Structure formats: structure tokens, C-alpha cells
DRENMARLUM-895521 format. One record per atom (N, C-alpha, C, O): residue in three letters; y, x, z. Coordinates in steps of 0.02 Angstrom, whole numbers, padded with zeros to 5 digits, always signed. Layout:
ALAYXZ...
//
This chain:
UNK+05644-00375+01303UNK+05595-00425+01287UNK+05542-00425+01342UNK+05513-00373+01356UNK+05528-00482+01373UNK+05480-00484+01428UNK+05408-00470+01403UNK+05388-00492+01349UNK+05371-00434+01445UNK+05302-00420+01430UNK+05255-00465+01469UNK+05194-00461+01462UNK+05283-00507+01510UNK+05243-00552+01552UNK+05215-00608+01508UNK+05253-00642+01472UNK+05150-00619+01512UNK+05119-00674+01476UNK+05122-00735+01521UNK+05098-00733+01578UNK+05151-00791+01497UNK+05155-00850+01539UNK+05085-00875+01557UNK+05038-00872+01518UNK+05080-00901+01618UNK+05016-00929+01640UNK+05000-00991+01599UNK+05044-01030+01583UNK+04936-00999+01582UNK+04918-01059+01544UNK+04930-01122+01585UNK+04926-01121+01646UNK+04945-01176+01550UNK+04956-01238+01586UNK+04890-01260+01619UNK+04837-01236+01601UNK+04895-01306+01665UNK+04836-01330+01701UNK+04783-01356+01654UNK+04723-01346+01665UNK+04804-01390+01601UNK+04756-01419+01554UNK+04721-01365+01513UNK+04664-01375+01491UNK+04754-01307+01503UNK+04725-01254+01463UNK+04681-01205+01502UNK+04644-01167+01473UNK+04685-01208+01568UNK+04648-01160+01609UNK+04576-01180+01618UNK+04559-01239+01624UNK+04532-01130+01619UNK+04462-01141+01636UNK+04458-01146+01712UNK+04489-01106+01747UNK+04422-01195+01739UNK+04417-01202+01812UNK+04389-01138+01844UNK+04345-01105+01816UNK+04415-01122+01902UNK+04395-01061+01938UNK+04319-01057+01948UNK+04291-01004+01937UNK+04285-01111+01969UNK+04213-01106+01978UNK+04176-01084+01914UNK+04128-01046+01917UNK+04199-01109+01856UNK+04168-01089+01793UNK+04181-01016+01778UNK+04137-00980+01754UNK+04242-00992+01791UNK+04258-00922+01781UNK+04215-00877+01826UNK+04190-00826+01805UNK+04208-00898+01888UNK+04168-00859+01935UNK+04095-00856+01913UNK+04063-00803+01916UNK+04069-00912+01892UNK+04000-00914+01869UNK+03990-00867+01809UNK+03941-00829+01807UNK+04036-00869+01762UNK+04031-00826+01703UNK+04038-00753+01722UNK+04002-00710+01696UNK+04084-00737+01767UNK+04095-00668+01788UNK+04034-00640+01824UNK+04013-00583+01812UNK+04006-00679+01869UNK+03950-00655+01909UNK+03886-00650+01869UNK+03840-00614+01888UNK+03882-00686+01814UNK+03821-00683+01773UNK+03828-00636+01713UNK+03781-00628+01674UNK+03885-00603+01707UNK+03898-00560+01648UNK+03847-00503+01642UNK+03824-00488+01587UNK+03829-00472+01698UNK+03781-00416+01694UNK+03712-00441+01672UNK+03678-00408+01633UNK+03693-00499+01696UNK+03628-00526+01679UNK+03626-00553+01608UNK+03577-00542+01572UNK+03678-00589+01587UNK+03677-00622+01522UNK+03705-00579+01466UNK+03690-00593+01407UNK+03743-00529+01481UNK+03771-00483+01431UNK+03804-00519+01372UNK+03778-00518+01317UNK+03861-00551+01385UNK+03895-00588+01331UNK+03922-00540+01278UNK+03929-00480+01289UNK+03937-00568+01219UNK+03963-00526+01165UNK+04034-00502+01182UNK+04066-00526+01229UNK+04057-00453+01144UNK+04121-00420+01157UNK+04180-00468+01157UNK+04223-00464+01200UNK+04182-00514+01109UNK+04238-00562+01105UNK+04240-00607+01166UNK+04294-00619+01194UNK+04183-00632+01188UNK+04181-00674+01248UNK+04201-00634+01310UNK+04236-00659+01353UNK+04177-00571+01314UNK+04194-00528+01370UNK+04270-00518+01374UNK+04299-00520+01429UNK+04302-00507+01317UNK+04374-00498+01316UNK+04410-00562+01338UNK+04459-00560+01376UNK+04386-00619+01313UNK+04416-00683+01332UNK+04408-00695+01407UNK+04456-00715+01441UNK+04349-00684+01432UNK+04337-00693+01504UNK+04380-00645+01545UNK+04407-00665+01596UNK+04385-00583+01523UNK+04427-00534+01557UNK+04499-00560+01561UNK+04531-00556+01613UNK+04525-00585+01505UNK+04593-00611+01503UNK+04601-00671+01550UNK+04651-00675+01587UNK+04553-00717+01550UNK+04557-00776+01593UNK+04554-00758+01667UNK+04591-00785+01707UNK+04510-00712+01684UNK+04504-00690+01754UNK+04570-00659+01778UNK+04594-00674+01832UNK+04597-00616+01736UNK+04660-00582+01754UNK+04717-00632+01760UNK+04759-00626+01805UNK+04719-00682+01716UNK+04772-00733+01720UNK+04767-00772+01785UNK+04818-00786+01817UNK+04707-00790+01805UNK+04698-00828+01867UNK+04715-00785+01928UNK+04746-00810+01976UNK+04697-00722+01927UNK+04714-00677+01982UNK+04790-00671+01987UNK+04818-00676+02041UNK+04823-00662+01930UNK+04897-00658+01931UNK+04929-00723+01955UNK+04982-00722+01986UNK+04897-00779+01940UNK+04923-00843+01963UNK+04916-00851+02038UNK+04960-00880+02071UNK+04861-00826+02066UNK+04848-00835+02138UNK+04882-00783+02182UNK+04895-00796+02241UNK+04896-00724+02155UNK+04925-00671+02196UNK+04989-00693+02232UNK+04996-00681+02292UNK+05037-00725+02198UNK+05098-00746+02234UNK+05085-00797+02289UNK+05119-00798+02340UNK+05036-00840+02279UNK+05019-00889+02330UNK+04992-00856+02393UNK+05012-00873+02449UNK+04947-00808+02383UNK+04918-00772+02441UNK+04972-00728+02473UNK+04973-00720+02534UNK+05015-00698+02432UNK+05070-00658+02459UNK+05116-00701+02502UNK+05138-00679+02555UNK+05131-00762+02480UNK+05174-00807+02518UNK+05140-00825+02585UNK+05174-00829+02636UNK+05074-00835+02584UNK+05038-00848+02647UNK+05045-00788+02693UNK+05058-00795+02753UNK+05035-00728+02665UNK+05038-00667+02705UNK+05108-00659+02736UNK+05114-00639+02794UNK+05160-00675+02698UNK+05228-00669+02723UNK+05242-00718+02780UNK+05284-00705+02822UNK+05206-00774+02780UNK+05217-00825+02831UNK+05175-00813+02894UNK+05185-00845+02946UNK+05128-00767+02890UNK+05083-00753+02947UNK+05111-00697+02989UNK+05146-00652+02964UNK+05097-00699+03054UNK+05119-00646+03099UNK+05089-00580+03075UNK+05028-00574+03068UNK+05132-00530+03063UNK+05106-00465+03039UNK+05056-00434+03088UNK+05060-00443+03148UNK+05010-00397+03058UNK+04961-00357+03094UNK+04907-00398+03129UNK+04871-00373+03173UNK+04900-00461+03110UNK+04845-00502+03136UNK+04786-00497+03088UNK+04793-00470+03033UNK+04729-00522+03108UNK+04671-00520+03064UNK+04683-00557+02998UNK+04665-00533+02945UNK+04714-00615+03003UNK+04729-00654+02943UNK+04777-00616+02897UNK+04769-00618+02836UNK+04825-00583+02926UNK+04874-00545+02887UNK+04839-00486+02852UNK+04849-00475+02792UNK+04797-00449+02889UNK+04761-00392+02860UNK+04712-00414+02806UNK+04703-00380+02756UNK+04679-00471+02816UNK+04631-00496+02767UNK+04666-00511+02701UNK+04641-00493+02648UNK+04723-00543+02704UNK+04761-00557+02643UNK+04790-00494+02612UNK+04791-00487+02551UNK+04813-00448+02654UNK+04839-00385+02630UNK+04785-00347+02590UNK+04799-00320+02537UNK+04726-00345+02617UNK+04670-00311+02584UNK+04652-00346+02518UNK+04640-00313+02467UNK+04649-00412+02520UNK+04633-00450+02459UNK+04684-00438+02404UNK+04667-00429+02346UNK+04748-00438+02423UNK+04802-00426+02375UNK+04797-00355+02347UNK+04804-00345+02287UNK+04785-00307+02391UNK+04781-00237+02369UNK+04722-00226+02321UNK+04730-00194+02269UNK+04663-00251+02339UNK+04605-00242+02296UNK+04613-00278+02229UNK+04593-00251+02177UNK+04642-00338+02229UNK+04653-00374+02167UNK+04703-00337+02123UNK+04695-00332+02062UNK+04755-00310+02153UNK+04805-00273+02115UNK+04775-00210+02085UNK+04791-00192+02028UNK+04732-00177+02122UNK+04698-00117+02096UNK+04655-00135+02035UNK+04654-00098+01986UNK+04620-00191+02039UNK+04578-00211+01982UNK+04620-00229+01921UNK+04601-00216+01865UNK+04678-00260+01933UNK+04722-00277+01878UNK+04749-00215+01842UNK+04764-00216+01782UNK+04754-00160+01879UNK+04779-00097+01850UNK+04728-00065+01804UNK+04745-00024+01762UNK+04665-00083+01812UNK+04612-00054+01771UNK+04605-00095+01707UNK+04617-00155+01707UNK+04585-00062+01655UNK+04571-00096+01592UNK+04497-00112+01585UNK+04457-00093+01628UNK+04480-00145+01532UNK+04409-00159+01519UNK+04380-00100+01481UNK+04411-00075+01434UNK+04322-00079+01500UNK+04290-00020+01471UNK+04261-00036+01402UNK+04239-00092+01389UNK+04259+00014+01358UNK+04226+00004+01293UNK+04150+00003+01301UNK+04114-00022+01257UNK+04125+00029+01357UNK+04053+00027+01370UNK+04034-00043+01393UNK+04063-00069+01440UNK+03986-00075+01359UNK+03968-00144+01378UNK+03947-00151+01452UNK+03970-00197+01485UNK+03905-00107+01477UNK+03882-00114+01546UNK+03940-00107+01595UNK+03946-00145+01643UNK+03984-00058+01583UNK+04042-00049+01626UNK+04089-00109+01622UNK+04118-00129+01672UNK+04095-00138+01562UNK+04137-00198+01554UNK+04108-00257+01593UNK+04146-00294+01625UNK+04042-00265+01592UNK+04011-00319+01630UNK+04021-00309+01705UNK+04033-00357+01742UNK+04015-00247+01727UNK+04027-00232+01797UNK+04099-00247+01817UNK+04112-00272+01871UNK+04146-00230+01772UNK+04217-00244+01785UNK+04229-00319+01789UNK+04269-00342+01830UNK+04197-00357+01746UNK+04204-00430+01747UNK+04179-00458+01814UNK+04210-00502+01843UNK+04123-00431+01838UNK+04097-00453+01903UNK+04145-00437+01959UNK+04154-00477+02005UNK+04175-00378+01956UNK+04223-00358+02008UNK+04286-00402+02005UNK+04312-00422+02057UNK+04309-00417+01945UNK+04366-00464+01939UNK+04347-00532+01968UNK+04388-00565+02000UNK+04285-00552+01958UNK+04261-00615+01987UNK+04263-00613+02063UNK+04282-00662+02095UNK+04242-00557+02092UNK+04244-00551+02165UNK+04316-00555+02191UNK+04329-00588+02241UNK+04362-00522+02157UNK+04432-00524+02177UNK+04460-00594+02171UNK+04496-00618+02215UNK+04444-00629+02116UNK+04467-00697+02106UNK+04439-00743+02160UNK+04474-00785+02187UNK+04375-00735+02175UNK+04344-00777+02226UNK+04379-00769+02293UNK+04392-00818+02328UNK+04394-00707+02312UNK+04427-00695+02376UNK+04496-00726+02377UNK+04515-00758+02427UNK+04535-00717+02325UNK+04602-00747+02322UNK+04598-00823+02321UNK+04637-00856+02354UNK+04550-00849+02285UNK+04542-00922+02281UNK+04525-00952+02349UNK+04548-01006+02365UNK+04485-00917+02387UNK+04468-00940+02455UNK+04532-00945+02498UNK+04541-00993+02534UNK+04574-00894+02493UNK+04636-00895+02532UNK+04684-00949+02507UNK+04721-00979+02546UNK+04683-00960+02441UNK+04729-01010+02412UNK+04705-01081+02422UNK+04737-01128+02399UNK+04650-01090+02455UNK+04625-01157+02470UNK+04572-01182+02423UNK+04559-01242+02419UNK+04541-01136+02386UNK+04487-01156+02341UNK+04509-01203+02287UNK+04477-01255+02274UNK+04564-01186+02254UNK+04589-01228+02200UNK+04539-01234+02144UNK+04502-01186+02130UNK+04537-01291+02114UNK+04491-01301+02058UNK+04531-01316+01995UNK+04503-01326+01942
//
């Protein structure tokens, strides 16, 4: 039985700029636990959606160039964040949401700033 959660359809997805705004303001606004979990799920889904696109770009670029290394680093850091869970500590969870936002922003920039 597959454990992969299908990506939400385009109509069901929250636009990346809105996700980034919510992620970057999480420490300041301190959203409730349910919203934090929802945002965490949405950020992770968008990162998983963009990772193959950035990987395909990296595969098409001449290895060991600046562009190749930049994408390699973005993919590696995003993958590391995906491996981490959300903390039961509210402050740590807000910090994790902000970091997921940074990873999403970087991947989104490489993917052409999809909205």
C-alpha cells in the first residue's frame, strides 16, 4: 500500500506567496496548533511538489557549475527539512515552519516563481 500522499490539485493548493507569508510570520503571530499543523502539511506538500522540478533542472545543467551547486544545495537542505518532524514545543514548531518557508522560497525561485 503506497504511503505517498498525492499532491493537491491546483485548485486545492494555497498559493506559494500566501504559504511563505504565513510561514515567515509564524514566530511573530504564534498561530494555534491546528493551523500550525495545517501549514506544516501545506509547506511540505509544496516542497515535495517542487523538488522534482528543481532536480530536473539540476540534471540538465552542466555538473559542478555554480547553478548546479546552488540547486544541489537547495535540494539537500529541503530534503533535510522534510526529514524532520514538527516539534511539540510551540516555539520550536514556529521556527520549523519558518525554515520550511525558507526552503520553499528557495525552491520556488529555481522553479520560476510559480504562483
